[in-house]
TORVO-937987 format. One record per residue (C-alpha): z, x, y; residue in three letters. Coordinates in nm, 4 decimals. Each point is the difference from the previous one (the first is absolute). Layout:
// residues N
(r (Z X Y) "ALA");
...
END
This chain:
// residues 114
(r (-2.2968 1.4516 -2.1296) "MET");
(r (-0.2896 0.2393 0.0558) "GLN");
(r (0.0625 0.3194 0.1987) "ILE");
(r (-0.2827 0.1817 0.1677) "GLN");
(r (0.0620 0.3434 0.1599) "ILE");
(r (-0.2419 0.1830 0.2311) "SER");
(r (0.0061 0.2809 0.2544) "GLY");
(r (-0.1578 0.0589 0.3361) "ARG");
(r (-0.0438 0.3595 0.1120) "LYS");
(r (0.2021 0.1002 -0.3029) "MET");
(r (-0.0062 -0.0659 -0.3701) "LYS");
(r (0.3258 -0.1229 -0.1472) "PRO");
(r (0.1191 0.2264 -0.2817) "SER");
(r (0.0810 -0.1367 -0.3425) "ASN");
(r (0.3674 0.0602 0.0674) "ARG");
(r (-0.0203 -0.2027 0.3217) "LEU");
(r (-0.1915 -0.2798 -0.1768) "ARG");
(r (0.2692 -0.0192 -0.2670) "GLU");
(r (0.2744 -0.0073 0.2638) "HIS");
(r (-0.1771 -0.2855 0.1845) "ILE");
(r (-0.0515 -0.2035 -0.3174) "GLN");
(r (0.3579 0.0552 -0.1184) "ARG");
(r (0.1515 -0.0929 0.3350) "ARG");
(r (-0.2161 -0.3113 0.0499) "LEU");
(r (0.0601 -0.1248 -0.3562) "ASN");
(r (0.3752 0.0507 0.0303) "PHE");
(r (0.0359 -0.1621 0.3452) "ALA");
(r (-0.2468 -0.2863 -0.0363) "LEU");
(r (0.0290 -0.0942 -0.3642) "GLN");
(r (0.2058 -0.3088 0.0757) "ARG");
(r (-0.2898 -0.1287 0.2201) "PHE");
(r (-0.2713 0.0854 -0.2502) "ALA");
(r (-0.0990 -0.3627 -0.0626) "GLN");
(r (-0.0660 -0.0444 0.3720) "HIS");
(r (-0.2018 0.3203 0.0551) "ILE");
(r (-0.3658 0.0157 -0.0954) "ARG");
(r (-0.0765 0.3565 0.1076) "LYS");
(r (0.1454 0.2939 0.1947) "LEU");
(r (-0.2152 0.2580 0.1766) "HIS");
(r (0.1589 0.3230 0.1226) "VAL");
(r (-0.1844 0.2327 0.2287) "GLN");
(r (0.1425 0.3473 0.0727) "VAL");
(r (-0.1221 0.1852 0.3074) "ARG");
(r (0.0467 0.3381 0.1626) "ASP");
(r (-0.0147 -0.0773 0.3755) "LEU");
(r (0.0216 0.3460 0.1576) "ASN");
(r (-0.1477 0.2206 -0.2719) "GLY");
(r (0.1261 0.3587 0.0121) "PRO");
(r (0.1668 -0.0390 0.3436) "ARG");
(r (0.3277 -0.1196 -0.1542) "GLY");
(r (0.2585 -0.2491 0.1336) "GLY");
(r (0.0621 -0.3534 -0.1184) "VAL");
(r (-0.3409 -0.0354 -0.1419) "ASP");
(r (0.0034 -0.1857 -0.3306) "LYS");
(r (-0.0680 -0.3665 0.0181) "SER");
(r (0.0123 -0.2544 -0.2812) "CYS");
(r (-0.1404 -0.3491 0.0322) "GLN");
(r (0.0773 -0.2667 -0.2539) "LEU");
(r (-0.2070 -0.3202 -0.0154) "THR");
(r (0.1574 -0.2780 -0.2057) "ILE");
(r (-0.2203 -0.2779 -0.1272) "PHE");
(r (0.2094 -0.3002 -0.1023) "LEU");
(r (-0.1012 -0.2650 -0.2482) "MET");
(r (0.0243 -0.2578 0.2804) "SER");
(r (-0.2880 0.1758 0.1813) "GLY");
(r (0.2241 0.1497 0.2619) "ALA");
(r (-0.0324 0.3710 0.0860) "THR");
(r (0.2630 0.2392 0.1313) "ARG");
(r (-0.0779 0.3415 0.1433) "VAL");
(r (0.2836 0.2528 0.0493) "LEU");
(r (-0.0174 0.3556 0.1219) "GLU");
(r (0.2433 0.2910 0.0084) "GLU");
(r (-0.0242 0.3544 0.1331) "ARG");
(r (0.2109 0.2988 -0.1049) "ALA");
(r (0.0058 0.3733 -0.0511) "GLN");
(r (-0.1371 -0.0326 -0.3477) "ASN");
(r (-0.1604 -0.2739 -0.2078) "ALA");
(r (0.2997 -0.0372 -0.2303) "TYR");
(r (0.2352 -0.0965 0.2836) "LEU");
(r (-0.2596 -0.2354 0.1454) "ALA");
(r (-0.0452 -0.1775 -0.3340) "ILE");
(r (0.3799 -0.0389 -0.0535) "ASP");
(r (0.0415 -0.1592 0.3450) "CYS");
(r (-0.3118 -0.2125 -0.0479) "LEU");
(r (0.1142 -0.1425 -0.3331) "VAL");
(r (0.3336 -0.1058 0.1504) "ASP");
(r (-0.1900 -0.1772 0.2806) "LYS");
(r (-0.2318 -0.1685 -0.2504) "ALA");
(r (0.2908 -0.1397 -0.2083) "ALA");
(r (0.1654 -0.1389 0.3124) "THR");
(r (-0.3245 -0.1398 0.1329) "SER");
(r (-0.0907 -0.1846 -0.3218) "ILE");
(r (0.3515 -0.1295 -0.0518) "ALA");
(r (0.0052 -0.1371 0.3567) "ARG");
(r (-0.3442 -0.1611 -0.0404) "ARG");
(r (0.0931 -0.1708 -0.3262) "LEU");
(r (0.3359 -0.1195 0.1388) "GLN");
(r (-0.1710 -0.1551 0.3043) "ARG");
(r (-0.2505 -0.1722 -0.2258) "LYS");
(r (0.2871 -0.1317 -0.2181) "HIS");
(r (0.1914 -0.1200 0.3046) "ASP");
(r (-0.3008 -0.1875 0.1394) "ARG");
(r (-0.0615 -0.1724 -0.3300) "ARG");
(r (0.3665 -0.0976 -0.0233) "ARG");
(r (0.0133 -0.1294 0.3589) "ALA");
(r (-0.3160 -0.1983 -0.0540) "HIS");
(r (0.1416 -0.1568 -0.3203) "GLY");
(r (0.3314 -0.0895 0.1677) "LEU");
(r (-0.1756 -0.1631 0.2979) "SER");
(r (-0.1981 -0.2138 -0.2416) "ARG");
(r (0.3220 -0.1122 -0.1718) "LEU");
(r (0.1642 -0.0802 0.3340) "ALA");
(r (-0.2978 -0.2125 0.1067) "ALA");
(r (0.0136 -0.2083 -0.3185) "ALA");
END
């Protein structure tokens, strides 16, 4: 599972990069064989004006060729990443479960037809 981190209108600090990698590895390790690459982009939306202005976008490239794009906004990048990682784990689990259910239903319908 390859993790790529970039910034837009801001450069992620080494501390933020380590936080992102640690959180992604911890939350998505169980799906590692299904994930080809993760791309995280951290953005400062409002610049010095303040407010809810940190945005994190996570693009998940799965081995099956599917792509998931998730985004979260928060007061700071750390909060945005924490929420985004939870969304990612749920999204991948849901996708893999649906895929499993479809395969199972297809296999059962073949058995019933025989």
